[in-house]
C-alpha positions in Angstrom: 8.4 -10.4 -21.5 7.3 -13.8 -22.7 7.5 -15.2 -19.3 4.3 -13.0 -18.3 1.5 -15.4 -18.2 -1.2 -15.3 -20.8 -4.4 -13.5 -20.0 -2.7 -11.3 -17.2 -5.3 -9.1 -15.5 -4.3 -5.7 -13.8 -6.0 -3.1 -11.7 -4.4 0.4 -11.2 -4.7 2.7 -8.3 -3.6 6.4 -9.1 -5.3 9.6 -8.3 -3.5 11.3 -11.4 -5.6 10.5 -14.5 -2.9 11.0 -17.0 -0.4 8.9 -14.9 -3.0 6.1 -14.7 -3.5 6.1 -18.3 0.2 6.2 -19.1 0.6 3.1 -16.9 -2.2 1.3 -18.6 -0.8 2.1 -22.0 2.7 0.9 -21.2 1.3 -2.3 -19.8 -0.9 -3.0 -22.9 2.0 -2.2 -25.1 4.6 -4.1 -23.4 2.4 -7.2 -22.3 -0.2 -7.3 -25.3 -2.0 -10.3 -23.7 -2.9 -8.3 -20.6 -6.3 -6.7 -19.6 -6.7 -3.8 -17.4 -9.7 -4.6 -15.2 -10.2 -1.3 -13.6 -8.5 2.1 -12.8 -9.5 4.0 -9.5 -8.4 6.2 -6.8 -11.1 5.8 -4.1 -10.4 3.2 -1.2 -14.2 2.2 -1.1 -14.3 1.6 -4.9 -11.1 -0.6 -4.5 -12.5 -2.6 -1.6 -15.7 -3.2 -3.7 -13.8 -4.4 -6.7 -11.7 -6.7 -4.4 -14.5 -8.2 -2.4 -17.2 -8.3 -5.0 -15.8 -8.6 -8.6 -15.9 -12.0 -10.1 -12.6 -11.7 -11.7 -9.7 -10.4 -9.5 -6.7 -8.8 -10.9 -3.5 -10.7 -10.7 -1.6 -7.7 -9.9 -2.7 -4.1 -8.7 -0.2 -1.3 -9.5 -0.6 1.3 -6.6 0.8 4.8 -6.6 1.7 5.7 -3.1 0.7 9.5 -3.2 -3.2 9.4 -3.2 -5.8 11.9 -2.2 -7.3 11.3 1.3 -5.5 8.0 1.8 -2.1 6.5 1.6 -1.1 4.0 -1.1 0.2 2.1 2.0 -3.1 1.8 3.5 -4.6 0.8 0.1 -1.9 -2.1 0.2 -3.2 -3.1 3.7 -6.8 -3.1 2.8 -6.1 -5.4 -0.1 -3.8 -7.7 1.6 -5.9 -8.0 4.7 -8.6 -9.4 2.5 -6.9 -11.6 0.2 -3.5 -13.3 -0.9 -4.6 -13.8 -4.4 -3.5 -10.4 -5.6 0.0 -9.3 -5.9 0.8 -5.6 -5.2 3.3 -3.7 -7.1 3.9 -0.1 -5.8 5.3 3.1 -7.8 6.3 6.4 -6.5 8.1 9.5 -7.7 9.7 10.0 -4.4 12.9 8.3 -2.9 12.1 4.5 -2.1 14.1 4.0 1.1 11.4 5.5 3.4 8.6 3.5 2.0 10.1 -0.1 2.0 9.5 -1.0 5.8 5.8 0.1 5.8 5.0 -1.4 2.5 6.6 -4.8 3.6 4.3 -4.5 6.7 1.2 -3.6 4.4 1.7 -6.7 2.3 3.1 -5.2 -1.0 5.4 -7.4 -3.1 7.6 -4.8 -4.9 8.4 -1.0 -5.0 9.6 0.9 -8.2 10.3 4.4 -9.1 7.5 5.7 -11.3 10.0 6.6 -14.0 10.9 3.1 -14.3 7.3 2.0 -15.6 8.7 2.5 -19.2 11.6 0.2 -18.6 12.1 -3.7 -18.7 12.3 -3.9 -15.0 8.6 -2.8 -14.9 7.7 -6.0 -17.0 10.0 -8.0 -14.8 8.5 -6.9 -11.7 4.8 -7.5 -13.0 6.0 -11.0 -14.1 7.1 -11.8 -10.4 4.3 -10.0 -8.5 1.6 -11.3 -10.6 2.6 -14.7 -9.5 2.4 -13.7 -5.8 6.2 -13.5 -5.6 8.3 -10.7 -4.3 10.5 -8.4 -6.6 13.6 -8.3 -6.8 14.3 -11.7 -5.5 16.4 -10.9 -2.5 14.5 -7.7 -1.4 12.7 -7.5 1.9 9.5 -7.8 0.4 7.4 -11.0 1.2 5.2 -13.1 -1.1 1.6 -12.3 -1.2 0.9 -15.7 0.7 3.5 -14.9 3.3 2.4 -11.2 4.0 -1.4 -12.3 4.1 -0.6 -14.9 6.7 1.6 -12.3 8.7 -1.3 -9.9 8.7 -3.8 -12.5 10.0 -1.4 -13.2 12.8 -1.1 -9.6 13.8 -4.8 -9.2 13.6 -5.1 -12.0 16.2 -2.7 -10.1 18.4 -4.7 -6.9 18.0 -7.8 -8.8 19.0 -6.2 -10.4 22.0 -5.0 -7.0 23.3 -8.1 -5.3 22.5 -6.2 -2.9 20.3 -8.3 -1.1 17.6 -6.2 -0.4 14.4 -5.9 3.5 13.9 -7.6 4.9 10.7 -5.6 5.3 7.5 -5.7 9.1 8.4 -4.3 8.4 11.9 -1.7 6.1 10.6 -0.5 8.7 8.1 -0.1 11.1 10.8 1.9 8.8 12.9 4.3 7.9 9.8 4.8 11.8 9.5 5.9 12.0 13.1 8.0 8.9 12.5 9.8 10.6 9.7 10.7 13.6 12.0 8.1 16.2 11.0 6.8 18.5 13.5 3.0 19.0 14.4 3.1 22.3 12.4 4.5 20.6 9.2 2.1 17.7 9.4 -0.7 20.2 9.7 0.4 22.1 6.8 1.0 19.1 4.6 -2.3 17.8 5.3 -4.2 21.1 5.2 -5.7 20.7 8.6 -5.0 22.7 11.9 -2.5 21.5 14.7 -5.5 21.0 17.0 -6.9 18.4 14.7 -3.4 16.8 14.5 -3.5 16.6 18.3 -7.1 15.4 18.2 -6.1 12.4 16.0 -3.2 11.6 18.2 -5.5 11.6 21.4 -7.6 9.0 19.5 -4.6 6.9 18.5 -3.5 6.9 22.2 -6.9 5.5 23.2 -7.0 2.8 20.4 -3.7 1.4 21.2 -3.8 1.9 24.9 -0.6 4.2 24.7 0.5 6.7 27.3 2.1 9.1 24.7 3.0 9.4 21.1 6.4 7.6 21.4 4.8 4.6 22.9 2.1 4.7 20.3 4.9 4.8 17.6 6.6 1.8 19.2 3.3 -0.2 19.5 2.4 0.4 15.9 5.9 -0.5 14.7 5.7 -3.7 16.8 2.3 -4.7 15.1 3.7 -3.9 11.6 1.2 -1.1 11.3 3.9 1.5 10.2 
């Protein structure tokens, strides 16, 4: 714990107020020299903090399950803007299905939410707040490496005149990629099947794909999923 730098600053992204307060409490108890700069759950508010605040957090703790936008997309928004913030993600769900999209979205680490009371959480904060990946031999990249990769991807997108699908559209693609049916996606997102198909139509136009399978392939190749 002594290895965590003095004056550590933290941002927390979680739509569950109690969970957000618990994370803040654990951090301040385990790392007394830390400061919680902000706690929020809205993508626009997070972007305003990242773009306009005079003091950026050393690390942002992001819960992956948010209302209206995926934590993966929050990571992408942060990393696309800066390499100066480490991103540590937490989830109550199995980790395996999230690792690849989080690597592409610029995160440095992923832990089970139950582990926030463990010493591993402090070790992860120590590494991620310095822009390093955690654990050391994980597939995650450093904040600088992931920012550079994202900028390179953006150049490819511009060269091929591809528009990045919206966070909602990418979430639907991830659901298909995970084997969900259209009806299951509609039910989980509380929208109609026709709305799902409408989103897919917009995705095909944006990435110049002939069908959903090709759209998935293109988005994987561009590290959007």
